[in-house]
N, C-alpha and C positions, 0 to 999 in steps of 0.2 A: 504494500500500500504506500502511495506517495502522499505525504502530508503537506498541507498548504503552509505558506509562511504565516505564522501566527502573529497577531498583533493585539495590543491592549489599548483601548481608547482613553481609559481613565486610570493611568498607573498610580496616581497619588492615592485615590480611594482604595484601590485593590491592595496596595502595599500597606496602608493603614489597617485594613481588615486583617490581612495575613499576620500582622504583628501580634495579634491576639493569640496566635498559636506558635509560640517560639520553638517548641520541641518538634513540630512538624517541618518547619523551615530552617532547620539547623544543618549546616554542612556536614558531610560525612568525614569521619576521621580516616587518615591514610591507612592506619593499621587496623583493617577490618576485613571480614570475609563473609561469605553468604550466611553463616550461622549467626553473625552479628545482627542480621536484619530479620530474623524470625522465620518460622514455618507456619503457613496457614493451610488448613484443610477446608476445602469448599465442597459441600455435599449437596447434590440435587440431580438434575438431569435424568428423569425417568424417560422411558421410551417415547420418542417424539418430541422431547423437550430438552435435548442435549444442548441446544444453543444457549439457554438461559445460564447454565452453570459454566459454560465456556466464556461467556461475556463476563461473568463475575471473576473467574480465575484470571482472565486476561487483564482485567482492570487491576487486579491485585498485584500481578507481576509488573505492570507498568508503573505502579506506585512504589516499587522498590522493595517488595517483600523478598527475603533471601531465597526462600523455597516455597512453591505453591503446589499442593496436591489437590487433584480433582477427583472426587469420588462419585461415580455415576450410580444412580439407583437402577441399575440394569444388570442382567445376568452376565453380559459381555461388555467389552469396551468399544465404543464407536470411534476408532482411531481417526477415521477420515475427517471428522469435523474439527479436529485440532491440529491438522497437519502443518498449518502455518505457525504454530506456536509450540515447537518441540521442547521449549524450556519448561513447560508445565508437565508435571508428573501425573500419571494416570493410575487409577485403581477403581475397583468397584467400591460402593459405599461400605459394604461389609468388610472388605479388606482394609479400608482406610480407618475404620473404627477400631481396628486392632493395633494400629501404630502407636508407639509410645513417644514419638518425637514431635508431636504437634504442639504449637504454642498458642494458637487461637483457631476458632472454628466459625465458619459461616455456612449456615444450613438453610435450605428451603427453595432455592432457585430452580424451578421446574421439577421439584421433588416428587410430585404426584400426591394423591390422597388415598392410596390403597393401604392395606394392612402393613406391608413392608415399610412404607414411609412412616406410618405411625410408630412402629417399633424403633425406627431410627431416632425420632424425636425423643421418645422416652429414654433411649440409651444415652444420647448426648446430654440431656438434662441431668441424668444420674451420674455421669462419669466425667464431667468437665467443670466441676465446681471451682477448681483452682485455675481455670483458664477462661479468657474472654470467649463468650458464645453469642453470636449474632443469629437471630432467627428472622427469616424473611419469607414472603410469598406463601407457598403451600404450608410451610412450617407453622405459620401463624394461624391458618385455618385449622390445622390439626390441633394446635395448642388450644384454640377456642373450644374445640369439641370435647376435650378430655379433662375431667375433673382431676384425675391423677396427675396429668402433665401440668395443669394449672398450679397445683400445690408444689410440684417439683420446681417449676419456674420461680415461684416466689422464694423458695429456699436456695436458689442457685447462687446469687450474690454477685455474679459477673456477667449479667445478661443485658443484651441490647435487642430491642424489638424495632422493626422498621415497617410499620403498616401503612398502606394507603387507606383512604377513608372507609372503603368497604370492609377491609380486613380489621380496621379499628372497631367498626360496628360489631363484627363477630366477637372480638375480644371482650367488648363491654356488653354484649348481648342487647344491642339496641339497633337503631337504623342508621344508614349512611346520612340521611338528612339530619338526624340529631347530632351526629358527629360534626358535620359541616356547620351546623347552627352555632356551635360553641367549640371551636377547635382547641382553644387553649385549655378549657375545662376537660375536654376529652383526653388530650395528651397527658395532663396531670393524672387523670384517673387511671389510665393504662399503666403509667409508671408506678403509681402507688399500689395498684392491684397486683402487679407482677414483680415489684421491687426491681425495676429495670430502667435503664436509660432508654427512652422512647423517641423515635423519629416519626412524627406524624407527617407523612409526605403530602405534597401538593404545592400550590402557589404559596410562597413564603412558608416553607416547611418549618415545623416546630420541633425543638429538641427539649424534652422534659426529663427531669431527674427525679429519683424517688423522694427526695426531700422537698419537692414542690416547686423547684425553680423551672422556668420555661424560657427558652431562648428562641427568638425568631430569626430565621435566615432570610437574607435579602438578595442573595445571588440567584442566578438562573433565569430562564425565559421559557416561552412556549415551545421552543424546540425540543425540550425534554419530554414533551407529550408524545413519546414514541416507544414502541415495544422494546424492552430490554434496558431502558435507562435505569430502572430500579435495580436490575441485576448488576449494572456497573457501579451504582452507589454501594451495594453490598460488598463488592470486591474492593472498592476504595477504602471503606471503613474497616473491613476485615484486615486489609493489608496494614493499615496504621496500627491496629490493635496487635497484630503479630509482631510489628516492629517495636513494641514495648511502649507506645504512646499511652498515657493514662486515658482511661475510658472516656471521660467526659470530653477531654480535648480531642481525642481521636474521632469521636462521633461528630462534634460540632465542626471540626476542621474538615472532616470528610464530606459532610453535607454542603459546607460552603465551597469546597474545592470542586465538587461535582457540578454545582450550579455555575461557579465562576468559569469552569472549563467550557460549559455551554455558552456562556457570554463571550468568551474568547472566539469560539467557533462562529457565533453570530457576527462578531465584529471583524472577522477575518475573511469576509466576502463569501462565507458559507451560507449565512442566513438561517432563519428559524425553520422554514418549510423544508421538510425532507432531511433534517438533521438525523444522523444515524447514531444509535447507541454505541456502536463500535468506534465511532469517531471521538467520543468523549474521553476515553481512557488515554490515548496519546496526547490529546490537548491538556488533560490534567497533569500528565507527566511533565510536559513542557512548562506548564505554569508553575508547578512546584519547584522545578529546577531554576526557573527564572527568578522566582521570589527568594529562593535559597541563595542564589548568587548575589542578589541585591542586598541580602542580609550580611553576607560575608564581605562584599565589596560595595559598600553604599555609594550611590551617586546622588547628585542633586536632582530630586524629582519635583521640587517646588520652585517656581520661578516668580521673581518680583514682578 
């Protein structure tokens, strides 16, 4: 894929916002290796839905995760769909759940809603209490359906939930209209119900914490209204978590960076119409490096 020359139309504003996340935009040390930057497990991709988990895993590796494993919820491995990204390691979901070297987990993209998927959700909730766990997409629907999993989620202690409004409605056992009528209240309720950092996606996505704080994100545009953009967000946040960024900073920065990358694409003669989810990850990589370089080698961004 050939990437366009990226540009930022308002560098002063974007630099000021990024300064809120110093651990994300910190230069790498020379004496480092792939183990320094963590190992992420991305689980999903039931039959016919392999693209969702591939988008998440690709976004994770573009965000600098040292190692990314992709666990497909299928009997076999669909090698063909990932031929352009040999850097991503492949396994079935069952195989990946047996590994002992995972630092963070992102589960749900294209996972499916069958019994095998439900078992995966229960397993990760039971066995990853000492590691960050992000649940998205089908994982949220399965969580909403199971009283056992709801209890396990509240006890987890390192949980991130990233629902869109319909998934939020399932988690709170209400309607999508009710969620949208009071998004801030809804985000708080999910975080407190599940003891989790919550991203309520949508225009001006909200990040809520279990102690009742809610943060509004102002990056992003209508180009994000495309299939797979949520999977990319999962990969970005999961990657930051695997790299050891504290949970609240990783989630807030990931949400902002995802939207800001879409703004870069819009402003780089791509436009909002027809923006592809797969274009967001390389733009986010470019933006993170640009901001990191600005931090390490500051230049005058403000003019008299």
